[in-house]
C-alpha positions in Angstrom: 9.5 5.3 -14.8 9.6 3.8 -11.0 6.7 4.5 -8.5 9.7 5.5 -6.3 11.0 7.8 -8.9 7.4 9.4 -9.9 6.6 9.9 -6.0 10.4 11.5 -5.3 9.2 13.7 -8.1 6.1 14.9 -6.8 7.6 15.7 -3.5 10.1 17.9 -5.0 7.4 20.4 -6.5 6.0 19.6 -2.9 9.1 21.1 -1.1 8.9 24.8 -2.6 4.9 24.5 -2.1 5.5 23.9 1.6 7.8 26.7 2.0 5.6 29.1 0.4 2.6 28.0 2.5 4.6 28.4 5.6 5.9 31.6 4.9 2.5 32.9 4.1 1.5 31.9 7.4 -1.7 30.4 6.8 -2.7 29.0 10.4 -1.8 31.9 12.2 -5.4 33.1 12.4 -7.2 30.0 12.7 -7.6 29.5 16.2 -8.7 25.6 15.8 -5.5 24.5 13.9 -3.1 26.5 16.7 -4.9 24.5 19.1 -4.2 21.3 17.7 -1.1 19.7 18.6 -0.1 18.6 14.9 -1.8 18.7 11.4 -1.8 15.4 10.6 -2.9 12.5 12.3 -0.3 10.0 14.2 -1.5 7.3 12.0 -0.1 9.2 9.0 2.7 11.3 10.3 5.1 10.9 13.3 6.0 14.9 12.9 4.2 16.9 15.5 4.3 20.2 13.9 2.4 23.3 12.5 4.4 23.9 9.8 3.7 22.0 6.4 7.4 21.7 5.5 8.6 19.7 8.4 6.0 17.1 7.1 7.2 17.4 3.5 10.7 16.5 5.4 9.5 13.3 6.9 8.4 12.5 3.5 11.8 12.7 1.8 13.1 10.7 4.9 10.9 8.4 4.3 11.6 8.0 0.6 15.7 7.8 1.4 14.7 5.0 3.9 12.2 2.6 1.9 13.1 -1.2 1.9 14.5 -2.9 -0.2 11.8 -3.9 -3.3 13.0 -7.6 -2.8 11.0 -7.3 0.4 7.8 -6.9 -1.4 5.0 -6.3 1.6 7.2 -3.8 3.5 8.1 -1.9 -0.1 4.4 -2.1 -1.1 3.5 -1.0 2.5 6.0 1.9 2.4 4.9 3.1 -1.2 1.4 3.1 -0.1 2.0 5.1 3.1 4.1 7.8 1.0 1.4 8.1 -1.4 -1.1 8.9 1.2 0.9 11.2 2.8 1.3 12.9 -0.5 -2.2 13.4 -0.1 -2.7 14.7 3.1 -0.3 17.5 2.3 -1.6 17.8 -1.1 -5.0 18.5 0.7 -4.0 21.2 2.9 -2.0 23.0 0.1 -5.4 22.5 -2.3 -7.2 25.0 0.4 -4.4 28.1 -0.2 -3.7 30.1 -3.2 -0.2 28.7 -3.0 -1.3 25.6 -4.9 -3.4 27.3 -7.5 -0.7 29.8 -8.2 2.0 26.8 -8.7 0.0 24.0 -10.5 -2.4 26.3 -12.7 -0.4 25.3 -15.8 -0.3 21.4 -14.8 -3.3 20.4 -13.1 -4.9 17.9 -16.0 -1.1 16.8 -15.7 -1.0 15.6 -11.9 -4.2 14.8 -11.7 -3.3 12.1 -14.3 -0.5 11.2 -12.3 -2.1 11.3 -9.2 -4.6 8.7 -10.6 -2.0 6.6 -12.3 -0.3 6.3 -8.7 -3.7 5.5 -7.1 -4.4 2.7 -9.4 -1.1 0.9 -9.3 -1.3 1.2 -5.3 -4.7 0.2 -5.6 -4.5 -3.0 -7.8 -0.9 -4.1 -5.7 -2.7 -3.8 -2.7 -5.6 -5.9 -3.8 -3.2 -8.2 -5.4 -1.6 -9.0 -2.1 -4.9 -9.3 -0.4 -5.9 -11.7 -2.7 -2.3 -13.5 -2.0 -3.0 -13.8 1.6 -6.3 -15.0 1.4 -5.2 -17.6 -1.2 -2.3 -18.7 1.4 -5.0 -18.8 4.1 -7.0 -21.2 1.9 -3.8 -23.3 1.3 -2.9 -23.7 5.0 -6.5 -24.9 5.7 -6.4 -27.2 3.6 -3.4 -28.7 4.6 -4.8 -28.8 8.1 -7.4 -30.7 6.7 -5.2 -33.3 5.0 -3.4 -33.7 8.3 -6.4 -34.1 10.5 -7.7 -36.9 8.0 -4.8 -38.7 7.8 -4.5 -38.8 11.5 -7.8 -40.4 11.9 -6.4 -43.1 9.3 -4.9 -44.8 12.2 -8.0 -45.8 14.2 -10.3 -46.1 11.2 -12.2 -49.2 10.0 -12.0 -50.5 6.5 -14.9 -48.5 5.5 -14.1 -45.1 7.1 -10.2 -45.7 5.7 -11.9 -45.7 2.2 -13.8 -43.1 2.8 -11.1 -41.0 4.3 -8.9 -41.7 1.6 -11.4 -40.3 -1.3 -11.8 -36.9 1.3 -7.6 -37.0 1.4 -7.3 -37.2 -2.7 -10.2 -34.5 -3.0 -8.4 -31.7 -0.8 -5.4 -32.7 -2.7 -7.2 -31.7 -5.7 -8.5 -28.7 -4.4 -4.8 -27.9 -3.1 -3.4 -28.2 -6.0 -5.7 -25.8 -7.4 -5.2 -23.3 -4.8 -1.5 -23.6 -5.4 -1.9 -22.7 -9.0 -4.1 -19.8 -7.9 -1.0 -18.8 -5.8 1.1 -19.1 -8.5 -1.2 -16.9 -11.0 -1.8 -14.3 -8.2 2.2 -13.8 -7.6 2.5 -13.5 -11.4 0.1 -10.9 -11.6 1.7 -9.2 -8.9 5.4 -9.2 -10.3 3.6 -7.4 -13.5 1.7 -4.8 -11.6 5.1 -4.1 -10.2 7.1 -4.3 -13.3 4.3 -1.6 -14.5 5.1 0.6 -11.8 8.3 0.9 -12.7 8.1 1.4 -16.4 
């Protein structure tokens, strides 16, 4: 089962729970909530509403307009954000009897599911960070090689020897760096394959 399918299944459950929540008018007596322009931060949701269903609808729209999986960075970013949005809605629902009633028989399953999704997201996020760092290291090594090549033009015989040794050593480091990049890319592909199974 793909990560996106798991998230879709979860959102489908949230639709009915959000409707129940809104019908019960849980926020009507809460002056602090009533004074707020929206339930969640702008970072998480575009919607500005005191109705939970509006936020669940936004998640549904986000799922419907996901970038293609081939655009890995954009896809991963969108999946991570949707996961955070779901968690935010769940936190609000958890504070009401609606959640307790709807989820009593399957609380353990849902906890396991949430842990699994979090693990997938965290694993991919860390790998993308590692890949970004490796690419930055690769770029710096290439700059260092180019800089030494430029110095060769005006260098004395002794300096030429020294610079050539440095260039050789930097090329060795660059080779190791590129191997690390390839290994990290393989790990990302494996993590994404796991999330789809």
